[in-house]
C-alpha positions in Angstrom: -81.2 91.5 0.3 -81.8 94.2 3.0 -80.2 93.3 6.2 -81.9 95.9 8.0 -85.4 94.8 7.0 -85.5 91.7 9.7 -84.3 94.1 12.5 -87.0 96.7 11.3 -89.6 94.1 11.8 -88.6 92.8 15.1 -88.7 96.6 16.3 -92.2 97.1 14.8 -93.3 93.9 16.5 -91.8 94.9 20.0 -93.6 98.2 19.5 -96.7 96.6 18.9 -96.6 94.3 21.9 -95.7 97.3 24.3 -98.8 99.2 22.9 -101.2 96.2 23.4 -99.8 95.9 27.1 -100.0 99.7 27.7 -102.6 100.6 30.3 -102.6 104.7 31.2 -101.8 105.6 34.7 -103.8 108.7 34.7 -106.7 110.1 32.4 -106.9 114.1 31.5 -108.8 113.3 28.4 -106.1 112.1 25.8 -107.4 110.7 22.8 -104.1 109.7 21.6 -103.1 106.6 23.7 -100.2 105.5 21.6 -98.8 107.3 18.5 -97.1 104.2 17.4 -93.8 105.5 16.7 -90.6 106.0 18.7 -89.8 109.6 19.7 -86.5 110.8 17.7 -84.5 113.7 17.6 -86.3 114.8 14.7 -89.9 114.3 15.5 -90.9 117.8 15.5 -88.2 119.0 12.7 -91.4 119.8 10.2 -92.7 121.6 12.6 -89.6 123.9 13.0 -89.2 124.5 9.3 -92.9 125.9 9.2 -92.8 128.2 12.0 -91.8 131.8 11.5 -90.5 131.7 15.2 -88.4 129.2 16.9 -90.0 125.9 17.6 -87.0 123.9 18.7 -83.7 126.0 18.3 -83.1 128.8 20.8 -79.2 128.7 20.8 -79.4 132.2 19.5 -82.2 133.5 21.6 -82.6 135.1 24.7 -84.3 132.9 27.5 -88.3 132.7 27.1 -90.5 134.5 29.8 -91.0 131.3 31.6 -87.2 130.2 31.4 -86.2 133.6 32.4 -88.4 133.2 35.7 -87.1 129.7 36.2 -83.7 131.3 36.0 -84.3 134.1 38.5 -85.3 131.3 41.1 -82.1 129.3 40.7 -79.9 132.7 41.1 -81.3 132.8 44.7 -81.4 129.2 45.5 -78.7 127.3 46.8 -77.9 124.6 44.7 -73.9 124.1 45.4 -72.9 120.5 45.0 -76.1 119.7 43.5 -76.6 117.4 40.1 -78.9 119.4 37.6 -80.8 118.2 34.5 -81.9 121.0 32.2 -84.5 119.7 29.5 -84.5 122.2 26.6 -81.0 123.3 26.5 -81.9 126.9 24.5 -78.9 129.4 24.4 -77.5 127.1 27.8 -78.5 129.9 30.2 -79.1 127.6 33.0 -75.3 126.2 32.6 -73.7 129.6 32.4 -75.8 130.6 35.6 -74.9 127.5 37.7 -71.4 126.9 36.1 -69.1 126.8 39.4 -71.9 126.1 41.8 -73.7 122.9 40.9 -71.3 119.9 41.1 -72.6 119.0 37.6 -75.3 120.0 34.8 -76.7 117.7 32.3 -78.6 119.0 29.4 -81.1 117.2 26.8 -82.2 119.1 23.6 -83.7 117.9 20.3 -81.9 121.0 18.5 -78.9 120.4 17.0 -77.4 123.9 17.0 -78.3 124.0 20.6 -76.8 120.8 21.2 -73.5 122.4 19.2 -73.6 125.8 20.9 -73.8 124.2 24.5 -70.8 121.9 24.1 -68.7 124.6 22.4 -68.9 126.7 25.7 -66.6 124.1 27.3 -68.2 125.0 30.8 -66.9 122.7 33.7 -69.0 120.0 34.6 -71.5 120.6 31.6 -72.7 118.3 28.9 -75.5 118.5 26.4 -77.0 115.5 25.2 -79.0 115.3 21.6 -81.9 113.4 22.8 -85.5 113.0 22.4 -86.9 113.5 26.3 -89.8 111.2 25.3 -87.3 108.4 23.7 -86.1 105.3 25.1 -82.6 106.2 24.7 -83.3 109.5 27.2 -85.2 106.9 29.6 -81.7 104.8 29.6 -79.0 107.7 29.5 -78.6 108.5 33.0 -78.3 106.3 36.5 -81.4 106.1 38.6 -81.4 109.0 41.7 -79.1 111.1 39.4 -80.3 114.6 40.0 -81.6 117.1 42.7 -83.3 119.4 40.3 -84.6 118.5 37.0 -85.8 121.8 35.2 -88.2 121.6 32.3 -90.7 124.5 31.6 -92.5 122.4 29.1 -93.4 119.5 30.4 -95.9 118.1 28.0 -95.9 121.0 25.4 -94.7 118.2 22.8 -96.5 115.3 24.4 -97.0 112.9 21.3 -99.0 110.5 23.1 -99.9 109.6 26.6 -97.8 106.3 26.2 -94.6 108.5 25.8 -95.8 111.4 27.9 -96.0 108.7 30.7 -92.5 107.1 30.0 -91.2 110.6 30.3 -92.8 111.2 33.8 -91.6 107.5 34.9 -88.0 108.6 33.9 -88.2 111.9 36.0 -89.4 110.0 38.9 -86.4 107.7 38.5 -83.9 110.3 37.9 -84.8 112.3 41.0 -82.7 111.7 44.1 -85.0 111.2 47.4 -85.1 114.7 48.2 -85.2 116.2 44.7 -87.5 118.0 42.9 -88.7 119.0 39.3 -89.4 122.5 38.6 -91.7 123.9 36.0 -93.6 127.2 35.1 -97.0 127.9 34.4 -96.5 129.7 31.3 -94.8 126.8 29.7 -97.6 124.5 30.9 -100.0 126.5 28.9 -98.3 126.2 25.6 -98.4 123.3 23.1 -97.2 122.8 19.4 -100.3 124.1 17.3 -98.9 125.3 14.0 -100.4 122.8 11.6 -97.7 120.1 11.5 -96.9 117.5 14.3 -99.5 118.9 16.5 -99.9 118.3 20.0 -103.4 117.7 21.6 -104.7 120.3 23.5 -105.2 118.0 26.3 -101.5 118.5 27.0 -101.8 122.1 27.7 -101.9 121.9 31.6 -103.3 123.6 34.2 -102.8 123.1 38.0 -105.4 120.5 38.3 -104.1 118.6 35.1 -100.5 118.6 36.9 -101.4 117.5 40.1 -103.7 114.4 38.6 -100.7 113.2 36.6 -97.9 114.0 39.7 -100.1 111.9 41.9 -100.1 108.8 39.6 -96.3 108.9 40.4 -96.3 109.5 44.1 -95.3 113.5 43.6 -96.8 116.4 45.5 -97.2 119.9 43.8 -96.1 122.8 45.2 -97.0 126.3 43.8 -95.1 129.2 44.2 -96.5 132.2 42.2 -96.0 131.1 38.6 -93.6 128.2 39.4 -94.5 124.7 40.2 -92.5 122.3 42.0 -92.9 118.5 41.9 -91.4 116.2 44.7 -92.3 112.8 46.2 -95.3 112.7 48.5 -94.2 112.5 52.2 -94.1 108.7 52.9 -94.5 107.9 49.1 -92.7 104.9 47.8 -91.0 104.8 44.6 -93.8 104.1 42.3 -92.0 104.5 38.7 -92.4 101.3 36.6 -89.4 99.2 35.9 
């Protein structure tokens, strides 16, 4: 007898129940409301194998243009003693830039090589976690109000469905300290996975209007500085993340 069968059935039943009770918080035209699967580290692995350019693993690459722009802003910002979350580890450029300045830097990635590379650097107060940002495991990884700054140049680029994109934004809001911010970039907002494997709906290619529509559903205001976008709690807004 397969002992894992009852557990798998229970998990599937719980997922189905959650799907039936899900009511979208915003509408930007997504057709895939619930993908029906819990996001995993290897969710987009097939796409990575079929692409002729890196999709997931940037451990041996220079920062992309949008990440480089975020890094330039970080280099001029006063982040002394701050807690930083970097979503999309890459070659750990953020950690190498802020090591010794930020109080701690946590990073998450779905690429095992990025995870190994980042941890091998042995930078002080830097940890890399192998997690899918849309997963329940990521939502439960960190304490509430843990971070002053959350960096993600691909906020919706790997969105599997509205349900899990919403869970990600709910998590971001929960993790932000009262005066914290989320930082993203125009170029990353414009990109979605589209190579014929594990494709992302084009609706998740964000523009300023879509970003504001999503942000407002979570009590966040959007501030643009050239190609950078900052999401902060709107003045006087109460916490709106779902429990």
